[in-house]
DSSP file (Angstrom, degrees, kcal/mol; ACC not computed):
  #  RESIDUE AA STRUCTURE BP1 BP2  ACC     N-H-->O    O-->H-N    N-H-->O    O-->H-N    TCO  KAPPA ALPHA  PHI   PSI    X-CA   Y-CA   Z-CA
    1    1 A M     >        0   0    0      0, 0.0     4,-2.0     0, 0.0     5,-0.1   0.000 360.0 360.0 360.0 -40.4   -0.2    8.2   25.4
    2    2 A A  H  >  +     0   0    0      1,-0.2     4,-2.3     2,-0.2     5,-0.2   0.892 360.0  53.2 -59.8 -39.7   -0.6    4.4   24.7
    3    3 A E  H  > S+     0   0    0      1,-0.2     4,-2.4     2,-0.2    -1,-0.2   0.888 106.7  52.5 -63.0 -38.2    1.8    3.7   27.5
    4    4 A K  H  > S+     0   0    0      2,-0.2     4,-2.4     1,-0.2    -1,-0.2   0.889 108.2  51.1 -64.2 -39.7   -0.3    5.7   29.9
    5    5 A I  H  X S+     0   0    0     -4,-2.0     4,-2.3     2,-0.2    -2,-0.2   0.938 111.5  47.0 -62.6 -46.9   -3.4    3.8   28.9
    6    6 A R  H  X S+     0   0    0     -4,-2.3     4,-2.0     1,-0.2    -2,-0.2   0.880 111.1  51.9 -63.9 -38.2   -1.6    0.5   29.5
    7    7 A E  H  X S+     0   0    0     -4,-2.4     4,-2.8     2,-0.2    -1,-0.2   0.919 109.7  49.9 -62.0 -43.7   -0.3    1.7   32.9
    8    8 A Y  H  X S+     0   0    0     -4,-2.4     4,-2.6     1,-0.2    -2,-0.2   0.915 108.3  52.6 -61.5 -44.3   -3.9    2.7   33.8
    9    9 A E  H  X>S+     0   0    0     -4,-2.3     5,-2.1     1,-0.2     4,-0.5   0.911 113.5  43.9 -59.0 -42.7   -5.2   -0.7   32.9
   10   10 A L  H ><5S+     0   0    0     -4,-2.0     3,-0.7     3,-0.2    -2,-0.2   0.926 112.9  50.8 -67.2 -45.0   -2.6   -2.4   35.1
   11   11 A R  H 3<5S+     0   0    0     -4,-2.8    -2,-0.2     1,-0.2    -1,-0.2   0.876 117.6  39.1 -61.3 -39.2   -3.1    0.0   38.0
   12   12 A K  H 3<5S-     0   0    0     -4,-2.6    -1,-0.2    -5,-0.2    -2,-0.2   0.457 103.9-131.4 -90.3  -2.4   -6.9   -0.5   37.9
   13   13 A N  T <<5 -     0   0    0     -3,-0.7    -3,-0.2    -4,-0.5    -4,-0.1   0.915  32.9-166.0  51.4  48.8   -6.5   -4.2   37.2
   14   14 A L      < -     0   0    0     -5,-2.1    -1,-0.2    -6,-0.2    -2,-0.0  -0.426  19.9-140.7 -68.6 137.1   -9.1   -4.0   34.4
   15   15 A P  S    S+     0   0    0      0, 0.0     2,-0.4     0, 0.0    -1,-0.1   0.783  86.5  40.6 -71.2 -26.4  -10.4   -7.4   33.2
   16   16 A K  S    S-     0   0    0     -7,-0.0     2,-0.2     0, 0.0    -2,-0.0  -0.979  81.1-132.6-127.3 135.7  -10.4   -6.4   29.6
   17   17 A K        -     0   0    0     -2,-0.4     2,-0.2     1,-0.1   -11,-0.1  -0.582  25.3-111.0 -87.5 147.5   -7.8   -4.4   27.7
   18   18 A C        -     0   0    0     -2,-0.2     2,-0.5   -13,-0.1    -1,-0.1  -0.467  31.9-113.0 -71.9 143.5   -8.6   -1.5   25.4
   19   19 A I        -     0   0    0     -2,-0.2     2,-0.5    25,-0.1    25,-0.1  -0.691  36.0-162.7 -79.8 126.1   -8.0   -1.9   21.7
   20   20 A L        -     0   0    0     -2,-0.5    25,-2.4    23,-0.2    26,-1.3  -0.953  13.1-176.6-119.0 125.7   -5.2    0.4   20.6
   21   21 A F  E     -a   46   0A   0     -2,-0.5     2,-0.4    24,-0.2    26,-0.2  -0.974  11.7-156.8-114.1 130.6   -4.4    1.4   17.0
   22   22 A L  E     -a   47   0A   0     24,-2.5    26,-3.6    -2,-0.5     2,-0.5  -0.871   4.1-153.5-105.9 143.2   -1.4    3.5   16.3
   23   23 A V  E     +a   48   0A   0     -2,-0.4     2,-0.3    24,-0.2    26,-0.2  -0.967  19.3 168.1-120.2 128.7   -1.2    5.6   13.2
   24   24 A S  E     -a   49   0A   0     24,-2.5    26,-2.3    -2,-0.5    -2,-0.0  -0.970  38.4-131.5-138.0 151.4    2.1    6.6   11.7
   25   25 A E  S    S-     0   0    0     -2,-0.3    -1,-0.1    24,-0.2    24,-0.0   0.908 101.0  -2.7 -69.6 -41.2    3.1    8.1    8.4
   26   26 A N  S    S-     0   0    0     23,-0.1    -1,-0.2    -3,-0.1     2,-0.2  -0.462  76.3-170.3-152.2  72.5    5.8    5.6    7.7
   27   27 A P        -     0   0    0      0, 0.0     2,-0.1     0, 0.0    -3,-0.0  -0.451  17.3-136.4 -71.7 135.2    6.4    3.1   10.4
   28   28 A S     >  -     0   0    0     -2,-0.2     4,-2.4     1,-0.1     5,-0.2  -0.397  25.5-107.5 -80.5 165.6    9.5    0.9   10.1
   29   29 A D  H  > S+     0   0    0      1,-0.2     4,-2.6     2,-0.2     5,-0.2   0.892 122.0  51.9 -60.3 -39.8    9.3   -2.9   10.7
   30   30 A S  H  > S+     0   0    0      2,-0.2     4,-2.4     1,-0.2    -1,-0.2   0.879 108.6  50.3 -67.6 -36.4   11.2   -2.4   14.0
   31   31 A E  H  > S+     0   0    0      2,-0.2     4,-2.7     1,-0.2     5,-0.2   0.923 111.0  49.3 -65.0 -43.7    8.8    0.3   15.1
   32   32 A R  H  X S+     0   0    0     -4,-2.4     4,-2.2     2,-0.2    -2,-0.2   0.940 112.3  47.9 -59.1 -47.8    5.8   -2.0   14.4
   33   33 A K  H  X S+     0   0    0     -4,-2.6     4,-0.7     1,-0.2    -2,-0.2   0.912 113.1  48.1 -61.0 -43.7    7.4   -4.8   16.3
   34   34 A E  H >< S+     0   0    0     -4,-2.4     3,-0.6     1,-0.2     9,-0.4   0.928 114.7  45.0 -62.8 -45.6    8.2   -2.6   19.3
   35   35 A C  H 3< S+     0   0    0     -4,-2.7     9,-3.4     1,-0.2    -1,-0.2   0.806 118.9  41.7 -70.3 -29.9    4.7   -1.1   19.4
   36   36 A M  H 3< S+     0   0    0     -4,-2.2    -1,-0.2     7,-0.2    -2,-0.2   0.372  79.1 127.7-101.1   4.4    3.0   -4.5   19.0
   37   37 A N    X<  -     0   0    0     -4,-0.7     3,-1.7    -3,-0.6     6,-0.5  -0.474  54.5-147.3 -62.1 118.2    5.2   -6.5   21.3
   38   38 A P  T 3  S+     0   0    0      0, 0.0    -1,-0.2     0, 0.0    -4,-0.0   0.686  99.6  45.5 -64.9 -16.5    2.8   -8.2   23.7
   39   39 A D  T 3  S+     0   0    0      0, 0.0    -2,-0.1     0, 0.0    -3,-0.0   0.388  99.5  94.6-102.7   1.4    5.5   -7.9   26.5
   40   40 A G  S <  S-     0   0    0     -3,-1.7    -5,-0.1    -6,-0.1    -6,-0.0  -0.087  88.4-102.4 -84.5-174.2    6.3   -4.3   25.7
   41   41 A D  S    S+     0   0    0     -7,-0.1   -35,-0.2     1,-0.1    -6,-0.1   0.797 115.2  39.0 -79.4 -30.4    5.0   -1.1   27.2
   42   42 A I  S    S-     0   0    0     -8,-0.4    -7,-0.1    -5,-0.1    -6,-0.1   0.928  71.0-175.0 -90.2 -50.5    2.7   -0.2   24.4
   43   43 A R        -     0   0    0     -6,-0.5    -7,-0.2    -9,-0.4   -23,-0.2   0.905  17.7-173.3  52.5  49.2    1.1   -3.5   23.3
   44   44 A A        -     0   0    0     -9,-3.4   -23,-0.2     1,-0.1    -1,-0.1  -0.379  27.5-140.2 -68.9 150.0   -0.8   -2.0   20.4
   45   45 A N  S    S-     0   0    0    -25,-2.4     2,-0.3     1,-0.3   -24,-0.2   0.822  81.6  -4.2 -77.3 -32.9   -3.2   -4.2   18.5
   46   46 A E  E     -a   21   0A   0    -26,-1.3   -24,-2.5   -11,-0.1     2,-0.5  -0.991  54.3-142.5-159.2 150.0   -2.2   -2.7   15.2
   47   47 A V  E     -a   22   0A   0     -2,-0.3     2,-0.3   -26,-0.2   -24,-0.2  -0.978  27.3-163.0-117.0 115.2    0.0    0.0   13.6
   48   48 A L  E     -a   23   0A   0    -26,-3.6   -24,-2.5    -2,-0.5     2,-0.4  -0.712   9.6-134.4-100.3 149.6   -1.7    1.6   10.7
   49   49 A Q  E     -a   24   0A   0     -2,-0.3   -24,-0.2   -26,-0.2   -23,-0.1  -0.841  34.1 -84.3-106.2 138.6    0.1    3.6    8.0
   50   50 A K  S    S+     0   0    0    -26,-2.3     2,-0.1    -2,-0.4     3,-0.0  -0.516 104.6  56.0 -73.5 149.6   -1.1    6.9    6.6
   51   51 A P  S    S-     0   0    0      0, 0.0     2,-0.2     0, 0.0    -2,-0.2   0.559  88.6-141.0 -73.9 143.1   -3.1    7.6    4.5
   52   52 A L        -     0   0    0     -2,-0.1     2,-0.5    -4,-0.1    -2,-0.1  -0.463   9.4-152.9 -73.3 142.0   -5.7    5.6    6.2
   53   53 A V    >>  -     0   0    0     -2,-0.2     4,-2.0     1,-0.1     3,-0.5  -0.972  14.6-135.9-117.7 129.6   -8.1    3.5    4.0
   54   54 A A  H 3> S+     0   0    0     -2,-0.5     4,-2.5     1,-0.3     5,-0.2   0.873 103.6  52.6 -53.7 -44.4  -11.6    2.7    5.4
   55   55 A E  H 3> S+     0   0    0      1,-0.2     4,-2.3     2,-0.2    -1,-0.3   0.877 108.1  51.3 -63.4 -37.1  -11.5   -0.9    4.3
   56   56 A E  H <> S+     0   0    0     -3,-0.5     4,-2.3     2,-0.2    -1,-0.2   0.907 110.0  49.7 -64.8 -41.9   -8.2   -1.5    6.2
   57   57 A I  H  X S+     0   0    0     -4,-2.0     4,-2.5     1,-0.2    -2,-0.2   0.929 111.2  49.0 -62.5 -45.7   -9.6    0.1    9.3
   58   58 A R  H  X S+     0   0    0     -4,-2.5     4,-2.7     1,-0.2    -2,-0.2   0.909 110.5  51.3 -60.0 -42.9  -12.7   -2.1    9.1
   59   59 A R  H  X S+     0   0    0     -4,-2.3     4,-2.4     1,-0.2    -1,-0.2   0.919 111.5  46.7 -61.0 -45.0  -10.6   -5.2    8.6
   60   60 A V  H  X S+     0   0    0     -4,-2.3     4,-2.4     2,-0.2    -1,-0.2   0.909 112.4  49.5 -66.5 -42.5   -8.4   -4.4   11.6
   61   61 A I  H  X S+     0   0    0     -4,-2.5     4,-2.4     2,-0.2     5,-0.2   0.937 111.4  49.3 -62.9 -46.0  -11.4   -3.7   13.9
   62   62 A R  H  X S+     0   0    0     -4,-2.7     4,-1.5     1,-0.2    -2,-0.2   0.933 111.6  49.5 -58.6 -45.5  -13.1   -6.9   12.8
   63   63 A R  H  X S+     0   0    0     -4,-2.4     4,-0.7     1,-0.2    -1,-0.2   0.911 112.5  47.0 -60.7 -43.3  -10.0   -8.9   13.5
   64   64 A C  H  < S+     0   0    0     -4,-2.4     3,-0.4     1,-0.2    -1,-0.2   0.868 112.1  49.7 -68.4 -35.8   -9.6   -7.3   17.0
   65   65 A L  H  < S+     0   0    0     -4,-2.4    -1,-0.2     1,-0.2    -2,-0.2   0.725 113.6  45.5 -77.4 -20.0  -13.2   -7.9   17.9
   66   66 A T  H  <        0   0    0     -4,-1.5    -1,-0.2    -5,-0.2    -2,-0.2   0.463 360.0 360.0-101.5  -1.9  -13.2  -11.5   16.9
   67   67 A S     <        0   0    0     -4,-0.7    -1,-0.2    -3,-0.4    -2,-0.1   0.454 360.0 360.0 -99.5 360.0   -9.9  -12.5   18.6
């Protein structure tokens, strides 16, 4: 789904990209790198691990909104 969002952004030439968080039960370092690669297909802002913790979500959102 994330790849479809990025394809849509490119196709529509949107000026601002959507913030994408991926959630996984146990993401490996290589999965995180692949998903967050700025030159890759997904270009996620963050990969979060389950169980989600509210403070971690807030931290990530603040970081994304201020960068």
